[in-house]
C-alpha positions in Angstrom: 158.4 211.8 68.7 161.8 213.5 68.7 164.8 212.0 66.8 166.6 211.2 70.1 163.6 209.4 71.4 163.2 207.4 68.2 166.9 206.5 68.3 166.6 205.3 71.8 163.6 203.2 71.0 165.4 201.6 68.1 168.4 201.0 70.2 166.3 199.6 73.0 164.6 197.3 70.5 167.9 196.1 69.2 169.2 195.5 72.7 166.1 193.4 73.5 166.1 191.3 70.3 169.9 190.8 70.0 170.2 188.2 72.8 167.3 186.3 71.4 168.8 186.0 67.9 172.2 185.1 69.4 170.5 182.5 71.7 168.6 180.9 68.7 171.9 180.5 66.8 173.5 178.9 69.9 170.6 176.5 70.3 170.9 175.5 66.7 174.6 175.0 67.0 174.1 172.9 70.2 171.5 170.7 68.4 173.8 170.2 65.4 176.7 169.2 67.7 174.5 166.8 69.6 173.3 165.2 66.4 176.8 164.8 65.2 177.9 163.3 68.5 175.1 160.8 68.3 175.9 159.7 64.8 179.6 159.6 65.5 179.4 157.0 68.3 176.7 154.4 67.4 178.1 151.9 69.9 176.9 154.1 72.8 173.2 153.8 71.7 171.0 151.8 74.0 167.9 150.1 72.7 164.6 150.9 74.5 162.2 148.0 74.4 158.5 148.7 74.3 155.4 146.5 74.7 155.2 146.3 70.9 158.7 144.7 70.8 157.5 142.1 73.2 154.4 141.4 71.2 156.4 141.0 68.0 158.8 138.6 69.8 155.9 136.3 70.8 154.2 136.4 67.3 157.4 135.5 65.4 158.4 132.8 67.8 161.6 134.5 68.7 162.5 135.0 72.3 160.6 137.9 74.0 162.5 140.4 76.0 162.9 139.6 79.6 160.3 141.3 81.9 161.3 143.1 85.0 161.1 139.9 87.0 163.7 138.2 84.9 167.2 138.1 86.5 169.3 139.1 83.6 169.1 142.1 81.1 168.6 141.2 77.5 172.0 142.5 76.5 173.7 140.6 79.2 171.8 137.5 78.2 172.8 137.9 74.6 176.5 138.3 75.5 176.2 135.3 77.7 174.6 133.2 74.9 177.3 134.3 72.5 180.1 133.5 75.0 178.6 130.1 75.9 178.0 129.2 72.2 181.7 129.9 71.5 182.6 127.7 74.4 180.3 124.9 73.2 181.6 124.5 69.6 183.4 121.2 70.3 180.7 119.6 72.5 177.5 118.7 70.6 175.6 116.9 73.4 176.0 119.8 75.7 175.0 122.2 72.9 171.7 120.3 72.7 171.1 120.6 76.4 171.8 124.3 76.4 169.6 124.9 73.4 166.7 122.9 75.0 167.2 124.9 78.3 167.3 128.1 76.4 164.0 127.2 74.5 162.4 126.4 77.8 163.6 129.7 79.4 162.2 131.6 76.3 158.9 129.8 76.5 158.7 130.6 80.2 159.5 134.2 79.6 156.8 134.4 76.9 154.3 132.7 79.3 155.2 135.4 82.0 154.7 138.2 79.5 151.3 136.8 78.4 150.2 136.3 82.0 151.2 139.8 82.8 149.3 141.2 79.9 146.1 139.3 80.9 146.4 140.5 84.5 146.8 144.1 83.3 143.8 143.7 81.0 141.7 142.6 83.9 143.0 145.2 86.2 142.0 147.8 83.6 138.5 146.6 83.6 138.4 147.3 87.4 140.2 150.7 87.1 137.8 153.7 86.9 140.5 155.7 84.9 140.7 153.1 82.2 138.7 153.2 79.0 137.7 149.6 79.5 136.2 150.2 83.0 133.3 147.9 83.6 130.9 150.6 84.8 132.0 153.0 82.0 129.9 151.4 79.3 126.4 152.5 78.2 124.8 149.2 79.1 124.9 148.8 83.0 122.5 145.9 83.1 124.9 143.3 84.5 127.8 145.4 85.5 127.9 144.2 89.1 127.9 140.6 87.9 130.6 141.4 85.4 132.7 143.0 88.1 132.4 139.9 90.3 133.4 137.6 87.4 136.3 139.9 86.5 137.6 140.0 90.1 137.5 136.1 90.3 139.2 135.9 86.9 141.8 138.4 88.1 142.4 136.2 91.2 143.0 133.2 89.0 145.1 135.1 86.5 147.4 136.4 89.3 147.8 132.9 90.6 148.8 131.8 87.0 151.2 134.7 86.8 152.9 133.6 90.1 153.1 130.1 88.7 154.6 131.4 85.4 157.1 133.5 87.3 158.1 130.5 89.3 158.5 128.5 86.1 160.7 131.2 84.7 162.9 131.2 87.7 163.3 127.4 87.4 163.9 127.6 83.6 166.5 130.2 84.1 168.2 128.1 86.8 168.1 125.0 84.5 169.6 127.2 81.7 172.4 128.3 84.0 173.0 124.8 85.2 173.2 123.6 81.5 175.7 126.4 80.7 177.8 125.5 83.7 177.8 121.8 82.6 179.1 123.0 79.2 181.9 125.0 80.8 182.9 122.0 82.9 182.7 119.4 80.1 186.0 118.1 78.8 187.1 119.2 75.4 187.8 116.5 72.8 
């Protein structure tokens, strides 16, 4: 190899690798800036709720997060509760009515979540892509009977879910009515 060819090869190698090195530093800078931006503005963070959060809410007795069928988002509901609690400070009987309505709405919400989980569990048993598929087990002795029982149980569970959702709608309406009553109640 001639010295000119070697020099061209090294120069070519430098030209090929230089953008990669510069790009890597740029990506690191961008990542550092993004991290700094996230830590600088904590009020912009939004919380993502998972099924684990819903399960924790049921076990501890605290209100579960609203499922997709619920009319209000959890952050909006929290703000509404905070605002209505400030408005209720001088009105103890109305406070009790709102608290009872809130407890009923929370219980209805938990009932919907539990019914949805039960329906999902039964649907998984009938889903060939699910690990809990009825025909996926090693013992296929009574799989047909199991499928029929699961389908019937699913039909009942879906009816219970529909009832639970209706109950949630009614509980949310009662809660809203109780809150309206607090807003209209005269201050003493």
